[in-house]
C-alpha positions in Angstrom: 5.3 -66.6 -26.6 3.4 -66.0 -23.1 4.3 -62.2 -23.9 2.6 -62.7 -27.6 -0.4 -64.1 -25.9 -1.0 -61.6 -23.7 -0.7 -58.8 -25.8 -3.1 -60.3 -27.8 -5.7 -60.3 -25.3 -5.1 -56.9 -24.9 -5.9 -56.0 -28.2 -8.5 -58.1 -28.5 -9.9 -56.5 -25.6 -9.6 -52.7 -26.2 -11.0 -53.9 -29.7 -14.3 -55.1 -27.7 -14.8 -51.6 -26.3 -14.3 -49.7 -28.7 -16.9 -51.5 -30.7 -19.1 -51.9 -27.4 -18.9 -47.5 -27.8 -19.8 -48.1 -31.6 -22.9 -49.9 -30.6 -24.2 -46.9 -28.3 -24.1 -43.9 -30.3 -24.5 -40.7 -28.8 -28.1 -39.3 -28.1 -29.1 -37.1 -31.3 -29.3 -33.2 -30.8 -32.3 -31.4 -31.6 -33.1 -27.7 -31.0 -36.3 -27.1 -29.0 -38.2 -24.4 -28.2 -40.7 -23.7 -24.9 -44.4 -23.2 -25.6 -45.7 -19.8 -24.4 -48.4 -17.5 -24.0 -48.6 -14.6 -26.9 -51.0 -12.1 -27.5 -51.7 -13.0 -31.3 -53.4 -10.2 -33.6 -53.6 -10.3 -36.9 -53.6 -7.3 -39.0 -55.6 -7.0 -42.5 -54.8 -4.2 -44.6 -57.3 -2.7 -47.5 -56.9 -0.2 -49.8 -59.2 2.5 -49.2 -60.2 6.1 -50.3 -61.3 8.9 -47.8 -65.5 10.1 -48.7 -66.6 13.8 -47.3 -69.2 12.7 -44.8 -71.1 16.1 -46.7 -70.8 17.6 -49.6 -73.7 20.6 -50.4 -73.7 22.7 -52.9 -75.0 26.4 -52.6 -77.8 27.2 -55.1 -79.2 30.8 -55.2 -83.2 30.7 -53.8 -83.9 34.5 -54.9 -82.6 36.2 -57.8 -80.5 39.5 -57.3 -76.9 41.1 -57.2 -74.4 39.7 -55.2 -72.6 41.6 -52.3 -68.9 40.9 -51.3 -68.0 37.8 -50.4 -68.3 37.2 -46.8 -65.7 34.2 -46.6 -62.4 33.3 -48.0 -62.1 30.4 -50.4 -60.8 27.5 -48.8 -61.4 28.6 -45.4 -63.2 26.6 -42.3 -66.8 27.7 -42.0 -69.2 26.7 -39.4 -73.2 25.8 -39.9 -75.4 28.6 -40.0 -72.3 31.3 -41.4 -73.3 33.4 -43.9 -71.4 32.8 -47.2 -73.2 34.8 -49.7 -75.4 37.7 -49.8 -77.6 39.0 -52.6 -78.7 42.7 -52.3 -81.5 43.1 -49.9 -83.2 46.4 -50.8 -85.6 45.6 -52.9 -86.7 42.3 -50.7 -86.4 45.0 -47.7 -89.0 47.1 -49.4 -91.2 44.2 -49.9 -91.3 43.1 -46.4 -92.5 47.0 -45.9 -95.1 46.8 -48.4 -96.7 43.6 -47.2 -96.6 44.8 -43.4 -98.4 48.0 -44.7 -101.1 46.1 -46.4 -101.3 44.0 -43.5 -101.8 46.4 -41.0 -104.7 47.9 -43.6 -106.2 44.6 -43.5 -106.4 44.4 -40.0 -108.2 48.2 -39.9 -110.7 46.8 -42.0 -111.2 43.5 -39.8 -111.7 46.0 -36.6 -113.8 48.1 -38.5 -116.2 45.2 -39.6 -115.9 43.5 -36.3 -117.3 47.1 -34.6 -120.3 47.2 -37.2 -120.9 44.1 -36.7 -121.0 44.0 -32.7 -123.7 47.1 -33.3 -125.9 45.4 -35.7 -125.9 42.2 -33.4 -127.3 44.8 -30.2 -130.1 46.6 -32.1 -131.1 43.4 -33.7 -131.4 42.1 -30.1 -133.5 45.0 -29.6 -135.7 44.1 -32.9 -134.3 47.9 -33.9 -132.9 46.7 -37.3 -134.0 43.5 -39.7 -131.8 40.2 -38.9 -130.7 40.3 -42.9 -128.7 43.6 -41.8 -126.8 41.2 -39.1 -126.1 38.8 -41.9 -124.1 41.4 -44.3 -122.1 42.4 -41.3 -121.6 39.0 -40.4 -120.6 38.3 -44.0 -118.3 41.3 -44.2 -116.2 40.6 -41.1 -115.7 36.9 -42.5 -114.4 39.0 -45.7 -112.3 41.4 -44.1 -110.7 38.2 -42.0 -110.0 36.1 -44.8 -108.2 39.0 -46.2 -106.1 39.8 -43.2 -105.1 36.3 -43.4 -104.1 36.6 -47.1 -101.6 39.4 -46.1 -100.4 37.8 -43.1 -99.6 34.7 -45.8 -98.0 37.6 -48.0 -96.1 39.0 -45.5 -94.7 35.8 -44.7 -93.4 35.0 -48.2 -91.8 38.5 -48.4 -89.8 37.7 -44.7 -89.0 34.4 -46.2 -87.7 35.8 -49.8 -85.5 38.3 -47.5 -83.7 35.8 -45.6 -83.3 34.0 -48.8 -81.3 37.0 -49.6 -78.2 35.4 -47.1 -77.1 32.4 -48.1 -75.4 30.2 -45.3 -73.4 27.3 -45.0 -75.6 24.2 -44.1 -72.7 22.3 -42.0 -69.4 22.7 -40.7 -67.0 22.2 -43.3 -64.7 23.9 -45.8 -66.0 25.7 -48.2 -64.7 25.7 -51.9 -63.9 28.3 -54.7 -66.9 30.9 -55.3 -68.0 30.6 -58.8 -69.6 34.2 -59.0 -68.1 37.0 -57.4 -69.6 40.5 -56.2 -71.9 41.8 -58.6 -73.1 39.5 -60.8 -76.3 38.9 -60.9 -77.9 35.1 -60.0 -80.9 33.0 -59.7 -81.9 29.6 -58.8 -81.0 28.9 -62.6 -77.5 30.1 -62.0 -76.4 26.7 -60.8 -73.7 26.3 -57.8 -72.5 29.4 -55.9 -69.6 27.3 -53.9 -70.0 24.0 -52.2 -69.1 23.2 -48.6 -67.7 20.1 -47.7 -67.4 18.1 -44.4 -64.6 16.7 -43.4 -64.5 16.0 -39.9 -65.9 13.4 -39.5 -64.8 11.3 -42.6 -65.4 8.4 -44.2 -63.3 5.8 -45.5 -64.2 3.3 -47.7 -62.4 0.1 -48.4 -63.1 -3.7 -50.0 -63.4 -6.6 -47.8 -63.3 -9.6 -49.2 -66.7 -12.0 -49.2 -64.6 -14.8 -47.5 -63.1 -12.5 -44.4 -67.1 -12.0 -43.9 -68.3 -15.5 -44.0 -65.5 -16.5 -41.6 -66.4 -14.0 -39.2 -70.2 -14.6 -39.7 -69.7 -18.3 -39.0 -67.3 -17.9 -36.0 -69.8 -15.5 -34.5 -67.6 -12.6 -34.8 -70.1 -10.3 -36.2 -69.5 -7.7 -33.1 -67.4 -4.9 -34.5 -67.2 -3.5 -30.8 -63.7 -5.1 -30.5 -62.2 -3.9 -34.0 -59.4 -1.5 -34.0 -59.2 0.3 -37.2 -56.4 2.4 -38.4 -55.1 4.4 -41.2 -51.8 4.3 -42.7 -50.9 7.4 -44.3 -48.5 7.5 -47.9 -45.5 8.3 -45.8 -46.0 5.0 -43.5 -46.8 6.7 -40.1 -50.3 5.8 -38.9 -52.8 8.4 -38.6 -53.4 9.7 -35.0 -56.9 8.7 -34.4 -58.8 5.6 -34.7 -62.3 4.8 -36.9 -65.2 2.9 -36.4 -66.8 0.5 -38.9 -70.2 1.9 -39.7 -71.6 -0.5 -42.1 -71.2 -2.9 -45.3 -72.7 -2.1 -48.6 -76.2 -4.9 -49.3 -74.3 -5.2 -52.8 -71.7 -7.3 -53.4 -68.9 -6.5 -56.5 -69.0 -9.5 -59.0 -65.5 -8.6 -60.9 -63.7 -8.4 -57.1 -65.9 -10.9 -55.0 -65.4 -8.0 -52.3 -68.4 -6.0 -50.8 -67.6 -2.4 -49.6 -67.2 -1.0 -46.4 -67.5 2.2 -44.8 -65.8 3.4 -41.7 -65.9 6.7 -39.8 -62.8 8.8 -38.9 -62.3 11.9 -36.6 -60.8 14.7 -38.8 -60.2 17.2 -36.5 -56.8 18.5 -37.7 -57.7 18.2 -41.7 -54.9 15.9 -42.0 -57.2 13.7 -44.2 -58.7 15.1 -47.4 -61.9 14.2 -49.8 -60.7 11.4 -51.9 -57.3 10.7 -50.5 -55.9 7.2 -50.9 -55.0 5.3 -47.7 -54.0 1.9 -46.2 -56.8 0.8 -43.7 -55.7 -1.7 -41.3 -57.9 -3.6 -39.1 -56.8 -5.7 -36.3 -58.6 -7.2 -32.9 -58.7 -4.6 -30.1 -58.2 -6.4 -26.7 -56.9 -10.2 -28.3 -56.0 -12.2 -25.1 -53.0 -14.0 -24.5 -53.1 -17.8 -26.2 -50.3 -20.5 -26.1 -48.3 -20.6 -29.2 -45.9 -22.6 -31.3 -43.6 -22.0 -34.5 -45.4 -23.5 -37.7 -41.3 -25.0 -37.7 -42.7 -27.3 -34.5 -45.9 -28.4 -36.1 -45.9 -32.1 -38.2 -49.2 -33.6 -40.1 -50.5 -36.6 -41.1 -53.3 -38.4 -41.6 -54.8 -38.1 -38.1 -54.3 -34.3 -38.1 -51.9 -31.9 -36.8 -48.7 -32.8 -33.8 -45.7 -32.1 -32.0 -42.8 -34.3 -30.9 -42.2 -32.8 -27.0 -38.9 -33.4 -25.1 -40.1 -34.5 -21.4 -38.2 -34.1 -18.0 -36.4 -37.8 -18.7 -34.7 -36.4 -22.1 -37.2 -38.7 -24.1 -39.8 -37.7 -27.1 -43.3 -37.7 -26.9 -45.4 -37.7 -29.7 -48.9 -34.7 -28.9 -52.0 -34.3 -30.6 -52.8 -30.9 -30.8 -55.8 -28.7 -31.8 -54.5 -25.3 -33.9 -56.1 -22.2 -34.2 -55.0 -19.1 -36.7 -51.6 -19.4 -38.3 -50.1 -15.6 -38.5 -46.5 -14.9 -39.3 -45.2 -18.4 -38.7 -46.9 -18.5 -35.4 -49.4 -21.3 -34.4 -52.2 -21.1 -32.1 -52.3 -23.9 -30.3 -56.2 -24.6 -28.5 -56.0 -27.8 -26.8 -53.1 -30.6 -26.0 -50.4 -28.6 -25.1 -49.1 -26.6 -22.0 -47.2 -23.5 -21.5 -43.6 -24.5 -20.8 -43.2 -27.5 -22.5 -40.3 -27.8 -25.0 -41.0 -28.8 -29.0 -38.5 -29.7 -31.1 -38.2 -27.5 -34.0 -34.9 -29.3 -35.6 -33.9 -31.9 -36.2 -37.4 -33.4 -36.1 -36.1 -36.3 -38.6 -33.4 -37.6 -37.1 -35.6 -38.7 -33.8 -38.8 -41.1 -33.1 -41.0 -41.2 -30.2 -39.4 -42.8 -27.0 -36.1 -42.3 -27.7 -33.5 -40.2 -25.5 -32.4 -36.6 -27.1 -30.0 -34.1 -26.4 -32.0 -31.0 -26.2 -30.8 -27.5 -26.4 -33.5 -24.5 -26.5 -33.3 -22.2 -29.9 -30.6 -19.7 -29.4 -28.4 -21.3 -26.2 -25.1 -21.8 -27.8 
């Protein structure tokens, strides 16, 4: 009987101990990550199209027969380079003729001046009537006017002669020639060839109005810190960065966008006129900011908050203010410090003040 009682006491003691252990479950396991500083630079991608900065049609100003072309179609040309030449002989003859006319007019001026000076001296001695001096003066002025007319004729002839050489108005690429050697051209003939300036080159792309309004509200209208790059059709980035030039004054009512234009160097002619490209915009010198993953952020009526694990392994609720959210990352403006641990997994199993078994993300 005593042995049975002892056994019952032992069993009862064990059962009590087991029940006690069941009343104190182990601390729940959670996954945490450290609040860290990270450079967050959001990239915006826009569909763009290249535009030549200049495109000039070459047109003849005087008529005549074309000499052999001074260029190869498609070649790079420099500003001032002769591309077409119209036969110069008739224009050279016109210059020589008007030069002779000017010399003749100058001779008449010289003769009239001598006559006027001689009659001026005679009038001073009362040797001739003053009316003769008046006639000499009028003759001199007429001769001087004729000389001025001949000088203008000569300059016009020289100008026409200069027009026989059609030069490139800028650096660029010259296209195909509409007229070749021997063709008779005039101003009415139209475009002889087109010179397209490709260095630098402009890229236009539509920007949603909400982005522009957001930048204005955040006082981010200074574009000097904006990094603009081009991604080509092969997925690689173009080797030169661009600068934003301006926005159009009129929005597109169909897409609610405003066209922006940026300028890019193009010394190697890798970009062509009217080429489709992706324009990638990002902040150039972004500073490190406190960040957490979106999985750790919670929201209620009062706003965003996180659950952190303190140095006593206890859960704390911490209110935070946040900035931009980019690719699963949340920028924390206030409420946390670098190195603190926020719960990212197991949040639904814990509450503030509770002791937890925390494990850093990525640790086994």
